[in-house]
C-alpha positions as MATLAB code, in Angstrom:
seq = 'MSYPGVTVLGVTLSKLVIIGGVEGLLDAEHRQGVQALADAVATVPRGVDPGPELGDAEAVVLAFGVPFDRVAIDSALKLRYLQVASTAFDVVDVEYARGRGIIVRTLPDYMTEPVAQFVLAVMLEQASGLTQGRQLRREGNLFPLAYPARQFRGSRVGVVGLGTIGARVAQMARGLGAEVRYWSRNRKDDTGFQYQDLDSLLAEADFVSVNLALTEQTRGIINASRIAAMPAGAVFVCTAPLELVDLTALRERTTANDLRVVLNHALPETMSYFDNCPGFIEPPLVYLSPEAHRIMQDRLLSDLRASATAARHDHR';
ca = [
     -12.844  -28.984  -17.373;
     -12.255  -28.726  -13.603;
      -9.391  -27.392  -11.529;
      -8.264  -27.955   -7.939;
     -10.527  -26.172   -5.529;
     -12.709  -24.706   -8.271;
     -16.317  -25.482   -9.070;
     -17.145  -24.605  -12.651;
     -20.571  -23.028  -12.608;
     -21.746  -23.643  -16.143;
     -22.591  -20.082  -17.119;
     -19.682  -17.976  -15.901;
     -18.249  -14.572  -16.648;
     -18.426  -13.932  -20.369;
     -15.067  -12.150  -20.543;
     -12.465  -11.318  -17.917;
      -9.683   -8.804  -18.587;
      -6.582   -8.875  -16.359;
      -4.524   -5.674  -16.466;
      -1.040   -5.028  -15.162;
       0.450   -8.496  -14.744;
      -1.725   -9.960  -11.977;
      -1.574  -13.355  -13.667;
       2.170  -13.428  -12.985;
       1.505  -13.315   -9.239;
      -0.629  -16.462   -9.321;
       0.607  -20.002   -8.889;
      -0.577  -22.667  -11.315;
      -3.568  -23.718   -9.203;
      -4.969  -20.210   -8.795;
      -4.190  -19.238  -12.375;
      -6.166  -22.234  -13.623;
      -8.942  -21.368  -11.189;
      -9.224  -17.868  -12.621;
      -9.226  -19.209  -16.184;
     -12.081  -21.547  -15.289;
     -14.338  -18.697  -14.182;
     -14.654  -16.987  -17.568;
     -15.490  -18.026  -21.105;
     -12.676  -15.757  -22.335;
      -9.688  -14.272  -20.492;
      -7.525  -11.468  -21.909;
      -4.348  -10.142  -20.313;
      -3.001   -6.623  -20.838;
       0.539   -5.759  -19.650;
       1.159   -2.765  -17.410;
       1.520    0.409  -19.434;
      -0.440   -0.877  -22.437;
      -3.792    0.697  -23.284;
      -6.468   -1.857  -22.301;
      -9.157   -0.076  -24.320;
      -9.361   -2.585  -27.193;
     -10.130   -5.403  -24.738;
     -12.663   -3.566  -22.576;
     -15.662   -3.211  -24.895;
     -17.102   -6.662  -24.151;
     -15.504   -7.250  -20.731;
     -17.860   -8.306  -17.963;
     -15.136   -8.252  -15.296;
     -11.741   -6.567  -14.939;
      -8.867   -7.316  -12.552;
      -6.359   -4.514  -11.936;
      -2.847   -4.855  -10.542;
      -1.591   -2.521   -7.823;
      -1.260    1.074   -8.982;
      -2.937    0.575  -12.375;
      -5.270    3.530  -13.029;
      -8.820    2.999  -14.214;
     -10.442    6.344  -14.970;
     -13.711    7.477  -16.505;
     -12.423    6.952  -20.035;
     -11.673    3.313  -19.263;
     -14.979    2.845  -17.451;
     -16.958    4.398  -20.307;
     -15.218    2.159  -22.833;
     -16.212   -0.948  -20.854;
     -19.886   -0.954  -21.800;
     -20.627   -4.398  -20.327;
     -18.454   -4.095  -17.233;
     -20.163   -5.257  -14.035;
     -17.280   -6.280  -11.736;
     -14.037   -4.421  -11.087;
     -11.560   -6.271   -8.883;
      -8.440   -4.465   -7.639;
      -5.737   -6.961   -6.658;
      -4.399   -4.796   -3.829;
      -5.566   -3.247   -0.584;
      -6.428    0.175   -2.039;
      -8.064    1.633   -5.125;
      -6.888    5.240   -4.962;
      -6.094    5.336   -8.720;
      -9.561    4.071   -9.658;
     -12.552    6.386  -10.069;
     -14.599    4.284   -7.668;
     -17.487    6.703   -7.237;
     -17.994    6.977  -10.990;
     -17.762    3.208  -11.439;
     -20.304    2.525   -8.722;
     -22.543    5.191  -10.219;
     -22.511    3.088  -13.366;
     -23.658    0.082  -11.337;
     -20.240   -1.595  -11.334;
     -19.301   -3.588   -8.234;
     -15.801   -2.560   -7.068;
     -13.793   -4.791   -4.733;
     -10.282   -4.741   -3.231;
      -8.293   -7.342   -1.287;
      -8.256   -5.806    2.192;
      -5.766   -6.683    4.915;
      -3.767   -9.423    3.198;
      -0.556   -7.342    3.500;
      -1.061   -6.246    7.115;
       1.756   -8.318    8.619;
       4.412   -7.717    5.927;
       3.766   -3.949    5.865;
       3.710   -3.545    9.646;
       6.848   -5.671    9.951;
       8.531   -3.508    7.289;
       7.679   -0.300    9.161;
       9.058   -1.630   12.437;
      12.174   -2.952   10.700;
      12.874    0.470    9.185;
      12.332    2.207   12.505;
      14.623   -0.192   14.336;
      17.248    0.043   11.607;
      17.290    3.812   11.954;
      17.211    3.708   15.758;
      20.148    1.304   15.756;
      22.156    3.379   13.290;
      22.653    0.425   10.960;
      22.714    2.523    7.779;
      25.352    4.883    9.130;
      27.212    2.053   10.838;
      27.598    0.134    7.599;
      28.994    3.237    5.921;
      31.475    3.797    8.759;
      32.676    0.210    8.485;
      33.123    0.576    4.730;
      35.284    3.603    5.502;
      37.361    1.523    7.911;
      36.036    3.006   11.171;
      35.651   -0.001   13.471;
      35.260    1.940   16.725;
      31.756    1.035   18.040;
      31.183    4.289   19.937;
      31.337    6.160   16.635;
      28.128    4.483   15.509;
      25.093    6.761   15.931;
      22.156    5.075   17.678;
      19.204    5.766   19.920;
      17.037    3.630   22.158;
      13.692    2.658   20.660;
      12.209    1.781   24.027;
      10.763    4.964   25.500;
      10.705    6.800   22.174;
       7.482    8.300   20.852;
       5.904    6.723   17.776;
       3.210    8.667   15.927;
       0.873    6.579   13.799;
      -1.043    8.514   11.139;
      -4.044    6.416   10.171;
      -5.133    3.728   12.619;
      -6.671    1.294   10.195;
      -5.717   -2.372   10.122;
      -2.072   -1.761    9.191;
      -1.684    1.319   11.396;
      -3.113   -0.535   14.381;
      -0.695   -3.419   13.822;
       2.258   -0.993   13.629;
       1.045    0.573   16.879;
       0.793   -2.837   18.574;
       4.285   -3.857   17.486;
       5.844   -0.548   18.531;
       4.166   -0.633   21.928;
       5.296   -4.227   22.371;
       8.884   -2.998   22.026;
       8.396   -0.344   24.690;
       7.649    2.746   22.613;
       5.051    5.328   23.619;
       2.477    5.193   20.837;
       0.024    7.916   19.890;
      -2.168    8.152   16.828;
      -4.228   10.407   14.626;
      -6.950    9.031   12.380;
      -9.808   10.570   10.428;
     -12.166    8.844   12.838;
     -11.199    8.773   16.499;
     -11.097    5.218   17.867;
     -11.468    5.248   21.639;
     -11.630    1.455   21.978;
      -8.089    0.769   20.727;
      -6.151    1.481   23.912;
      -3.916    3.983   22.102;
      -3.855    7.686   22.893;
      -5.386    9.996   20.297;
      -3.565   13.226   19.456;
      -4.297   15.980   16.949;
      -2.215   15.665   13.805;
      -0.194   18.858   14.183;
       1.096   18.098   17.668;
       1.515   14.400   16.862;
       3.952   15.180   14.050;
       5.685   17.919   16.034;
       6.446   15.590   18.963;
       7.108   12.162   17.416;
      10.529   10.534   17.187;
       9.179    8.091   14.606;
       6.216    8.578   12.264;
       4.346    5.881   10.336;
       1.893    7.097    7.675;
      -0.789    4.544    6.763;
      -3.670    6.624    5.410;
      -5.777    5.843    2.383;
      -5.719    8.498   -0.317;
      -8.983   10.430   -0.624;
      -9.825   13.986   -1.592;
      -9.856   14.765    2.136;
      -6.390   13.292    2.803;
      -4.573   14.425   -0.355;
      -1.669   16.645    0.737;
      -2.491   16.233    4.423;
       1.206   15.959    5.379;
       1.762   19.527    4.226;
       4.741   21.881    4.341;
       3.955   23.390    7.731;
       3.525   19.972    9.336;
       6.757   18.716    7.793;
       8.618   21.823    8.972;
       7.349   21.246   12.524;
       8.722   17.719   12.798;
      11.667   17.531   15.211;
      15.216   17.229   13.939;
      16.343   13.621   13.863;
      12.835   12.200   13.458;
      12.297    9.168   11.227;
       9.421    9.419    8.738;
       8.153    6.185    7.135;
       5.372    6.345    4.552;
       3.904    3.138    3.143;
       0.853    5.019    1.858;
       0.361    6.876   -1.460;
       2.818    9.755   -1.828;
       0.031   12.116   -2.861;
      -0.576   12.465    0.879;
       2.755   14.249    1.301;
       4.261   17.564    0.172;
       7.388   16.082   -1.418;
       8.979   19.485   -2.016;
       8.885   20.294    1.695;
      10.065   16.795    2.528;
      13.018   17.189    0.182;
      14.090   20.362    1.979;
      14.247   18.513    5.297;
      16.149   15.569    3.829;
      18.573   17.920    2.076;
      19.353   19.448    5.444;
      19.774   15.885    6.787;
      17.728   16.604    9.903;
      14.927   14.223    8.917;
      15.311   10.566    7.940;
      12.773    9.550    5.299;
      11.722    6.222    3.785;
       9.016    6.237    1.086;
       7.931    2.735    0.175;
       5.815    3.838   -2.803;
       8.651    5.828   -4.375;
       8.978    5.394   -8.140;
      12.323    5.935   -9.933;
      11.427    9.541  -10.725;
      10.681   10.169   -7.055;
      13.989    8.657   -6.003;
      15.851   10.799   -8.523;
      14.069   13.853   -7.101;
      15.723   13.044   -3.764;
      19.222   12.605   -5.226;
      21.939   14.136   -3.045;
      19.567   14.370   -0.075;
      21.493   12.713    2.779;
      18.357   12.255    4.882;
      16.596   10.203    2.185;
      16.983    6.469    2.734;
      17.092    4.437   -0.474;
      13.665    2.826   -0.147;
      13.423   -0.926    0.040;
      10.101   -2.503   -0.809;
       7.608   -4.286    1.376;
       8.207   -7.908    0.527;
       5.308  -10.281   -0.074;
       5.588  -13.088    2.469;
       4.501  -16.605    1.462;
       1.610  -16.364    3.945;
       0.404  -13.050    2.499;
       0.853  -14.360   -1.043;
      -1.432  -17.308   -0.332;
      -4.054  -15.076    1.282;
      -3.937  -12.702   -1.690;
      -4.463  -15.502   -4.210;
      -7.233  -17.171   -2.203;
      -9.140  -13.919   -1.769;
      -8.753  -12.920   -5.388;
     -10.102  -16.251   -6.580;
     -12.898  -16.141   -3.982;
     -13.991  -12.663   -5.079;
     -13.939  -13.627   -8.745;
     -15.907  -16.766   -7.958;
     -18.507  -14.569   -6.210;
     -18.712  -12.408   -9.342;
     -19.126  -15.472  -11.540;
     -21.813  -16.842   -9.223;
     -23.706  -13.547   -9.399;
     -23.367  -13.530  -13.176;
     -24.725  -17.084  -13.330;
     -27.828  -16.110  -11.364;
     -28.358  -12.979  -13.471;
     -28.126  -14.967  -16.683;
     -30.949  -17.286  -15.677;
];
């Protein structure tokens, strides 16, 4: 059997396990393409123990945020390829997996434009006072000068983590007239943006965008003292894992309503933790654009095809 855009290789992956609902993100063409690359495909919903399906799995695909720890890795005795269908694998024990000889891949950069656009939209919404303005209108206050706002042009934007997404946020913000400075684990002198140490960056920024990957070195890096040093009225946008941030200290600032905070990765329990904190903005989600969706599907299928090709050669 053949599918659009897919070459069936004869000997393919023996068994592919898809965990967390990735198959629901695929259109018919890509879903058929994935099915064609394995002799057997098993799907495991998010929150269900995948253990019973892992024993004979040659490849596994994980949805965003689905953990895959040593117990899971040890139960997958035949596992050779681990594909994470997102840009990061901070909930996967990558070092242990690679130590077992498992190839681990992500889908880098496919969400760069939607995430950067989201960050800028949040910043501009807060600069323009749209959240407060809507509330004033609901209360019947139609006097425009009552709406709180600030000018984004000339403000200082601090970008924490100048990877692909952070660099795009920096480009967009500078294009709108903001003064952009950055801190990153590795200084990047060829970007055209001014480097600043993290403490002073956070203490001086009007807007902060956090885009770091979670590692043992970055866990908790936005700590209580750095949060306390941020200026009153600053806007803090985090589209990175929340383990980077001291949420207790952040809650104190949002309770006092002198810091505006948007956490894109916030789960329901995190949002409830910030109940009655006037500085906490009910977090929208980064929306998957049609362009990013297509890139995600193409790259996922391409990576799985590469795994199947490697398996074919190994089986000879």
